Each structure stands twice: as C-alpha cells, then as structure tokens.
N, C-alpha and C positions, 0 to 999 in steps of 0.2 A: 710306364704303368705306376711305378713307385711315386712319381711326381703327382700323377692324377689321384692316386690313393691318398697321398698326403694332403692334397688340396681338399678332397672330399672329407677327410677326417677333420681338417681345420674348420670347414664349413659346418660340419656336424657339431663340433665342440662349441662354435659360436652360437649356433641355433639352440643347443641345449642350455648354454649359459643364459641366453636371452629368455628362453622358456622358463627356466627355473627362477630367474629374477622376476619375471612377470607373475609367475605362480606364487612366489613368496610375498610380493607386494599385494596381490589380490587376497591371499589368505590372511595376511596381516590386517589389511583394510577391512575385510568383511567378517573376520572371525577373531583373530588374536587381540587386536587393539580394543574392539568393543567389549570383549570378555574381561580384559584387564581393567577397563574403566568400570565395568559392572562390579568387579570384586572390590575395587578401591571404594566405591560408594556404599556397597553393602557393609564393609567394615565400619563405616560411619553411621550405619543404621538407616540408610536410604535404599528402600526397596520398591518394587512395583510389580505389575502383572507379568506373568510368564509369557515370553515371546514365542512365536512360531519361527521355524527355521527360515531364514532369509526374509520372510514377510513381516516379522516382528509382530506388533500389535495393530497393524493397519487393518486387517479384516475385522477385528473387534471394534475399532473406531468407526469404520465404514458402516458396519451393521447398526451400531448405536445411533449414529447420526441419521441414517436412512429411516429408522423407525421414528425418531423424534421429530423429523421435518417432513414426514410423508403427507401431512395435511396442515392446514392453517390453524391458528389459535382461535378459540371460541369468542374472544373479545380482544380489544386493544389493551393488552397488558405488557408490562415491560420486564417481567421476570423471565428472561430469555436464555439464561445460562444453561438450565436443564435442557433446553431445546437445541442450542447451538454447540454446546460443549458437554454433552452427556458423559463422555468418557472421563473428562476432568472431574465432574461431580462424583461419578462412581469411584474412581481411583483415589480421590482425595479423602473420601469417607473410609476407604479400606486401608490406605497407607499413610494418611496424614498430609500436611502441607507440602512436604517434600517427597516426591516419588520419581522413580525412573520408569519410562516406557520406551518402546522401541518403534521408530519410524523406519520400517525395513530393517536394515542392519545398523542404523544409526541410533545410539542410545541418547535419550533426551531427558533432562531433569526438569520437572515442573518446579518453578520458583514463584511464590506469591508473597514472600516476606519483603515488605517495602524498603526496609533499611538495606537489605542485601541487594535488592534491585538497584537502588540508588548507587550503592558502592560499585556494582558491576558496570553500570552504564557510564559512570563518571571516572572512577579510578582505573578501570581496565579497558577503556575504549579502544586503545591501540593493540591490546592483547586478545581481543575478541572481535567477532564479525560474523559473516555468513558462511555456513558450511558448504562443503563441496556438493552435498545432496541438494541443498537449497538452491545453489547456483545452477545445478543441472536442471532442476525443476522449472526454472524460469529463463534459461539461457536463450531459448527461441523467442521468448516474449520481450524481455528487456535486456538480455545479454549481460555485458560486463559494465553497465553504467553504474552511476554513483550508488544506487540502492544495493547492488550486489558486490561492489568492490571492497577489497580488504587492504590493510597495510598501507604501503606508500602509494599504491594506485588510488585508494580511497582518499588519502590526504591530498594528493595533487588534484584529483577531480573535484573534491569539495572546495578547495581554494580557487579553482578555475570558474566554477559556476556560482559560487556564493554571491559575487557582486551583482548578478542578475536580479537578486531578490533583496537588495539592500538600498537604503538611502533614497536619493533622488530618482534613481532608476525604478525602484519599487513604486514610488509615488506617481511616476509617469504612466503607470498602467491603469490608474484610476479612470482616466478618460476612456480607454478601451472598454473597461468593465461597465461603465454607464452606457456607452453607445450600444454594446451588445445586449445589455439588459433591456434597453428601450425597444430593440428589435423583437425580443421575446415577449415583452409586454404587449406590443402591437399584435403579435401572433395570438396571444391569449385573448385580447379584446376582439379580434376577428372571430375566434372560435365562439366566444360568448354571443357576439352579434349574429352568428349563424345558428343560434339556438342550440349549440352543443351543451348539453346539460351538465356534463362533467368532463374533466380532463385528467389524463394520467400525468401528474406533475413531474415525475421522474424523467419522462421523455424530454420535456422542455428544459429541465435542469441539465440534462446530458448534452443537449444541443448547445445550450448557453455556455457551459464551462468548456466544451470542446472548441467553441468559437474563440473564447478568451485565450485559452492556452495555445491555440493555433496561431493567433496573432502575436502572442508573446514569444513563441518559439520561432515561427517562420515569417512573421510580418504579413501573413496572408489571411484571407477569410476562411471560415469553416468550410465553405463550399469547395475550396481547392483541396483541403485536406481530409474531406469526409470519408473518402474511400480508405485512406490510411487508418483513420479512426475505426472504421467498421472492421477492417481486417485485424487490428490490434484487439478489438473487443472479442472477436472470435478466438484469437490466439489466447487471450486471457482465460476463456472458458476451457480450452483444451489444456492449458498449463495447470489449471486447477485440478485436473485429473492426473497430474504428473506422478504423484506418489504411487499410483497403480502400475506405472511403467518403469519404475526405477528400482524395483526390488531385486531383480536378477542381474548379476554382473554382466555388463555389455548389452543389456536389453535396449539401451538407447540406439544401438546400431542395427537392431532387427529391422528388416524391411516390412514392418507391419503397416496396416492401414493408418493407425494413429501416427506413427513416425513419419510416414509419407505425407500425410495431410498437414501436420504441423510444420514440417520443413518447407513444404510448398507455400504455405501462408507466409512464413518468415521471409522467403525469397521474394515474394511479391511486395511485401511491406518495404523491404530494403531496396527493391528496384524503384519504387515510387519515391522513397526518401532520397535515393541517389539522384533522381531527376531534379529534385528541388536543390540539392547540394551542388550538383554540377552546374545548374543555372546560375547560382551565386558565383561560383568560381569563374565561369565564362564571362560574366559581366565585368569582373575585376580584370581578367586577363586581356580582354579586348578594349579596356579603358572606358567602358560605359559607366563604371562606378569606381570610386576611389577606395571603398571599403566593402567588407562583406555584410555590413549592416549592424544595427545596435541591438537586435533581438538575440535570443539564446543561440541560435544557429550561427549568426554572424560572429558572436563572441568566441564560439568554439573554433570556427574557421580561422579567425584572427590569431587565436592561441596556437593553432596547429602551424600557422605560417611562422610565428615567432620561435617556436620550439624546433622547427624543422632542422635536422642535422645537428642540433645542440647536444643530443644525448641526455638531456635533463629529464625529460618525460616523454614517452612515446605516445603521441596523440595521432591516431590514424582515422581514416574515413569510417571504418567499422565502429570505432569507439564513439565517433560523433553520432552515428546512427543509433547506437545503443543509448547514448545520453538523450537523444530526441525521444526515443521510445519510453525511456524511464520517466521523463518529465511529462510526457503525455499521460501516462498512467497515474503518476503521483499528483499531477496538477489538474487532472481532468476527472478521472474516475472517483477519487476519494472526495473531492469537493462537491461533485454532483450528488453523491450519496449523502453527504452532510446536509446539503440544502434540502434534499428530498425528505429525509427523516425529520428535519426541523419544521418543514411545512406541515408534515403529518402531525407533529406534536402541537403546533399552533392551531391547526384546523380542529383538533380534538380537545383543545383547551382554550375556548374563546375568551376567557377572562385575561389570560396572559397575552393573547393576540391583541386585545384592546390596549393593554398596558404598553406594549411595544409600539403600537401605532401612535399612541399619544406622545410617547417619547420621541419618535421619529419626526412627528409633526412639529413638536416644540423645538427640537435641535436643528432641523433642516429648513424649517419655515417654508415648506412647499417646494424647495429647490432640490435638484438631484444631490445625493450625499457626496461630499468631497472629502478629501483626506483630513481636512481640519475638523470635520464633524465626527469622525469615527471614534475617537477616544471618549467622546461625550455620550455615546450610545451604550451606556453601562448596562441597561436592562436587556438590550438585544445581545450584548456580550454574554450575560448570564444565561440567556436562553440557548445560545449556541453552545456554550460549555456544557450545559445540562444535556443537550442533544448528543454531544460527543461522548458524554459519560454513559448515557443509556445505550447508544448505538455507535460505538467507536468504529470509524471506517476500517481500521486494522484491528482485528480481534486478538491477534497473537503477535508477540515481539520475540523473534528468535535470535539467539547469539551463540556462537561456538567459541570455546577458548582455544587459543593457539599456543599457549604455554600453561604450565601448572600455575595455579593462582590460589591465594588464600582469601576466601570469601566468608567473612564472619567467623563462625566456628567450623566451617567446612574447608577441606582441601579439595579443590576442583582440578582433576587431572586434565592434561592437554587432550583435546579431541572430544570433550564432553559438550554436547549441544544443550544450551539452557533455554527453556521454553517458558516465556512469561505470558500468562493468559490475561491480557489487559481487560478483556470483557468480564472475566470473573472478578478481577480486582475492582473494576468500576462498579460492580454489583455486589460487593462484599458488605454484608450487614455490619460486620465487625468494624469496618473502616468508615461507613457512611451512615449508619444508624438504621432504625427499624423502617424508615420510609425509603429505603434504598431503591425500591422498585417503583417509586412514584415520581412523576414529573414535577420537580420542585426547584426551579431556577434560583430561588432564594438561598439555597445552600451555597451558591457562588457569590453571595453578597460579601462574604468574608474570604480573604485570600490566605488565611492561616490553615494550610493543608499539612497533614503529616507527609513527609517526603515519600515520593513514589506511588501515591495512591491515585493520582490523576495525571496521565501522560498520554494524551491522544496523539501527540507528535513525538513520542519517545522523550528522552532527555539526555543530557551530557553532550559531548562533542559530536556524537553521531545522531543528534536529533534531526528532525525534518528541516532541511535547508529552506524549504518553501513555506514554512508555517505562517510567516507574516503575510506572504502573498495570499495564502488560502484564507486567512482570517479577514483580510481587507476585502477580498472578493466576496466572501459569505456575507459580511456586513452590508456592503453596497447593494448586492442583489436582494437580500431580504428586506432591507430598508425601502427599496424601490417597489418591491412587490407588495409589501404590506401597506404602503401609502396609496396604492392604486386599486387594490382588491381586498375584500374580506373573503375568507375561505372557510368552508366547513367540510368535514370528512363525508365522503359519499357512503350511502348504505351498501354500495357494491364493493367497498374496500374490504379485502380479506387480509388480516394481519398475519403475515407469515415470513418473518425474517429467516434468511438462510445465509450461509457463508459460501461465497465463490471467490476465494482470495480475500474479498472484502465482505462486510455485512450488508446484504441487499434485501429489498422487499421482493419476495418470490413472485407475486402477482402485480407488482407496481403499487403506486399510491394514487387512488382516484379521489379527487376533491371537486367540490362545486365552488365556482367563483362568482362573486358579485362585484361588479365595478363600483367604485366609490364615486359619488357625484362631485366631490371637491378634492381631487387628488392634490 
C-alpha cells in the first residue's frame, strides 16, 4: 500500500506541477505580459481606448466597422478610410498618431510615422514578424508558409522560393500570362456577342489570376485546381472572422460549428493538394519523369529531396502544402483585386483610359505585350501605382517585436504588436496633399517619395517576394484588355469597399465593354 500511495503521490505532484506551469504560462500570456507592455508604453505617453476583459477592443472595432460598411457609398469616391478603418480615425483623433489598442489580449500599437516604419521594416526585420495570434488566425488557411513564418524558418523559406520569381524564370511566365489573358478576352468577347450588356469584371479577373498562379504553382490548368481555389476562398472568409474566436484561452479547441467547419475545409484542401503532390512523387519514383518539375511545387519537392536527412532545414509535406496555399492567396487574390480596382478606376476616368490605350498601342504596335515592352509602359505603371495607393490589396501591415528594440524615440518592449495602417498612410493628406482622395496617376510621374509613404508590397527584407511577378502580370493583363475593349462603369455599380483580409468591392464591379474594331 505504501508503494501504491507513493506512486499516487508522485503522479499527483507531477500533475500539479504541470497544471501550475500551464496556469502560469496562460496567466503570463493573457494578463501579466500584456499589462507590463501597457505600462511601459504609458510611461512613454502612448495610451489608447480602455479594453474589455479578454475581448479587448474587438467589440468596439466590430461595431464601428459594421455601422460604416452597412451600405454602399452614394457615389464613386475614394475617401474610404472613415469607412474601412473607423476605429483608427476615432482613436487617432483621441490619442494622437501613436496609440495602443487591444485585439483580444494582444496589445497593438498603431504606427503611422513613416521614418519609424522604414526603420522597423529594414533595421529590425529579423527581430520582428507575425504574432502568435496572427498565426492562429490564419493557420487553417495558409498555415506556416512564408507569409506567417518567423526567424530562421522565414529565412530558409524566403531563400527557397525567391528564385521562382527572379530572372529568366520570372520572364518565362510572360507566355502563360498572355495565353491565359487571351482565353479570358475570348470569354468576354463571347459575352458581348451574346448581348450581355454588362459584366462583373472581378469574376473574370479572379478566374484569370487563378489560372495563371495555378500554372505557375502546379503546371496545370485552372480547371484542375478550381476546387482547391474555391475551398481556399471559403476558408479565407472564415479566417477573416477568426478574431471573434480567439479571445478566450483554448477557444480554438472548442467543438463549435465554426471550428468544425474550418477544420473540415482545411482537411479537404490538403487532401486535394496531396493528390497533386503524390502524383509528382510517383512520376519520379517509377521513372516516368527525371525531376519534380520547374514550377513552384517542383522546386519545393526538389528542395525537400536535397535537404532530406541533412538536418539543415526541415521541409516536410505539410510545409509544402502551406507554401502552395500561401502563394495561391498572395499570387491570386491580391492581384485579382488590384486588376479589378484598376479597371473600375479606368472605367470611371475615360481620359486616363485613352492615355493608357495610346501608350500601349505605341509601345506594343498591336502585338501582345512582351517582357521587353513592360518597362516602356510608364503611364500604365503610374495608373497601377495610383490604384494600389487608393485601394491597397492589404490595408494593414502587422509586425510583432521578438526582442526589446529602440525605434526612434520609443522603447518598444518584446511582445508588442505594431499595427501599420497602410490604407490610412496611403490616404494621408499630410503625406500626399489636398488631392489625396482623387485619382491622379500623375503624382507617380516623380519617384521622389518620402520614405515609408507608399508600400503596397511592404518594404525591407520581408517585402513581398512576388511583387515583380504581380506587377508583370498586372501590366500584361491590363495592356491586353485595354487594347481590345473600351470600358465604362455600369449604372448598376454600387461603390462599397469592404475589408475581408483584403480590400474588396462588396457588390462586385460591373462594367460595360465595347470591343475595339482595330485591336
């Protein structure tokens, strides 16, 4: 009996030690550390709205955004910061350029000072990254791919995928882009021939960019990957609601309808991705192919084979799937939105549409745009930049500090999440002048910007690895569209930008197309 009692006592001690350890980590994570950070920032004069217990300021933000986006705007206006970031507008008026607000139990400091932003993104790129809460909010959607990786994992992933979007490999994608755009142009011509009076251009741009990124990632057509793309789009919508489900400790483990649905979708996406991956592996193993391919998936599989057993960097099938999901989102969703907003702006500004058309005609001489033409399309480049300024695909740039750092005159404690509202910076009258909310591509005729005021692809070492790919794609598609059609905004278009991870048109973008007689 003594032996049994001693064993039970030992088990009880182990359990209590474990329980106390978990309790301390939980209390530290959700209470002690955030309060310590709050006090450090308050001593430096950085304050903000009072948070609710566990929920922080999430209910305030949700209520403000719900009211501001409940209906469309009364005209096509570009002063959208009040609509999309009403909490930023309110709190910046109350507390100044720097303020602390709470996303659940995570304290976030709003930062809009461009010099400090530049310093953070360049000097402290290795000491900052994505917070645990941000990773949890998107883990079912894009997992631990490049967008959410930190530290050495980010470094290795970045160097592994960067060659996909550089040099001759980047140039080789131009043919895919022209081919896929021709298919969409044919679909649009068929719609016009069938007397379809208007089209929702966003649907066509989504199909087009999905096709292009599918071929770049998998070497397959959009038709083969469309179910994966559909499921990822649904997952994106669910993950946009993640902040509502991450307030309570352990809430991600609750058997709620939300958790069951999101996990089911993730499993189906990965099942279908695994079929494609396994097909590649089988072809190599049975000798049907000597390599895994030259697309993104092939490069990742080749890298996994090289690193296997070396211990240098663990690249497994889960990470490969996460990278595929990440680049579907980053290379498809954001570019489709860039194209959609740019078409809307050109459709509602016919003089600029004609200027770009004349430039495309002069530079390309009636031929499909090639890599050699793109640097000469300066006016088109100005229009694309102005579109990204007014409607940046990513409205927020978040970073968390992993060590104490000195940022300008501020001491930033370890664990503080820094929230850079790119949408507000791009619409700042102080930075851009009184015409800040007007469509004026001429502002990009000069490249002399103050640092940090225009960053649609972020900046510093953690900038968007695919930005050259995205710009090449946008220029080719827009040049081809504008040389084949003139477009005007439909009277049925309702201007209603909303944020669902990215800045989207709530009701789509309806335009009327007129084929040009001499394409």
